[in-house]
N, C-alpha and C positions, 0 to 999 in steps of 0.2 A: 504494500500500500504506500509506504513512504517513498519507495523508488518511483512509483507512478506519479506522485505529487512532485517529486524532484524533477522528473523528466518533463512534466507539464510546465514547471517554472522555467527550466532551461529553454524549452521550446518557445515560450512566450518572450523571453529575453532575446533570443535570436531573431524572432519576428520583429520585435521593437527596434533592434539594431538595423535590420534590413530596411526599415521604413525611414530611418534618420536621413539618409542622403536625399530623399525625395522632399524634404521639408523646405528646400529652396535656399539653403545656406551651406557654406563650407563649414564643417564642424570638427572634423578629426584633427585639423591643424590648430584648433583653438580660435580660429577666426569666425566671424559671422557676417561675411560679405554676401550680398544678394547673388543668387545663382546667375542672374542676367549679366552681371559684371564679369567680363572676360579679360579686359585689358586695362592698363593704366599708363599715364604719361605724367612726367614731372617737368615743369618749366624751370628754367634757371632762376634761383633765388637771388634777386638783386640785393646788393648790400647798401641800404639806405641809412646805416648807423652813422653817427657823427665821427666815430673812429672806425676806420676800415682796416680789417685784417685781410691781406691780399688773397688768401686761399680759402677763406671762410665760405663764400658763396658756392664755390665748387664742392667743398667738403659736404655741406648740408645737402646740396642737390644730389650728389652721388650716393651719399649715405642713405637718403630716402629711397632712391631707386633700388639700391642693393637690398634694403630691408624687405621690400615687396618681392624682389626676385627670390630671396632666400626663404621667405616665410609664407608665401602664397603660391597658388597655381596660376596667377594672372600673368599675362604676356605684356611685356613692355612695348610701347609704341612711342615714336618720336613726338607726335602731337595727337590730340583728340582721343585719348583713351577713355574708356567707360568711367574710370576714376581719373579725373584730371586735376592734378595738384599745381597750384601756383602760390607765390608768396614773396616775401621780402624779409630781409634782416633789418629789424627796427633799431636794435640797440646792441652795443658791444662796449661794455664799460667795466673798469676796474675801480672798486671802492674799498676803503678800509672798513673792517667789520669788528675788530676786537682790539681794544687799547690796553697797553700795559700801564703800570703805575706812572711811568715817565711820559704818558700821553702819546707815545709812539704806537702806531698800529702793529699789532702782533700778527694779525691775519689780514689778508686782502682777499677780495672776492671778484672773480671774473663772472659777469652775467651776460648772457646772450638772450635776446628776445626776438622771436619770429612772428610774423603774421602769415597765417596759412589759410588758403581757400581750397576747398575740395568741391568740384562740380561733378555731379553724377546724374545725368539725364535719365539713365535706365533705372535708377533707384534713388529718387529725390530725397527720401528720408535719410540717406547717408551723407548728403551734402552738408557742409559747414564752413564757417569763416570764423577763425578763432586765433587768439594770440597765445603763443606758448613761450615760456621763459624758464630758464634753468641756470644754475650757477655751480661753480666749484671754488672752494676756498683754498688758499695757498699761503705758505709762510711769507710774511712781509719782508723777511731778510733775503729771500730768494730773488734773483734777477728775473723779472717777468719774461724777458726774451728767452731765457733758458727753459722756462716751464710752459710757455704759451702754447706750443704745439700739443703737448700732452693734455693741457686743460681744454683746448678746443676739441680734441678727440673725445674726451670724457663727456663734455657738455653736448656735443653733437649727437653722441649715442643716446643720451638721455632725452634730448629733444625729439629725435627721430622715433624713439620708442613711444613717447607721448603722442606724437602724430599718428603713428601706426595703431596705437590703442584706440584712439578716437575714431579713425577711419575703418579699421578692420575688425576690431573687437567690440567697438561701440561702448567704450568706457568714458 
């Protein structure tokens, strides 16, 4: 009797799993992208920040492309993808964040702020226009030029993850 119940439960689970792909969303990769969305495109992120880091626009643009290549089944297109990303770098600033007793900064913070727009005609509820910001702190005694590339890498990854979460996971 117990084995028949166990068999019925297992059979129901398999049937439920078989129905999941037909729900209209990618689900096994952790994304919830509409099934109608097959492609994506990413416009170059212009750097409109008061301070311009020469490689930042290229870094953000390429990291976003790579994130969707590696974590979705979407195909990349030069222009006009079903998911079409555009945006700009709004801010790139270093500020002191922690002072010592001598009133000198102990930590500095690099903050990068992006404006991102996602257009998705095939699935309009996925579209958004939002500002994303992230930062990394670093020791104020360090030469910024020596740590800038590493900081940009870390912040870029965090920003791209936030954009990906908003677009593909719906967070």
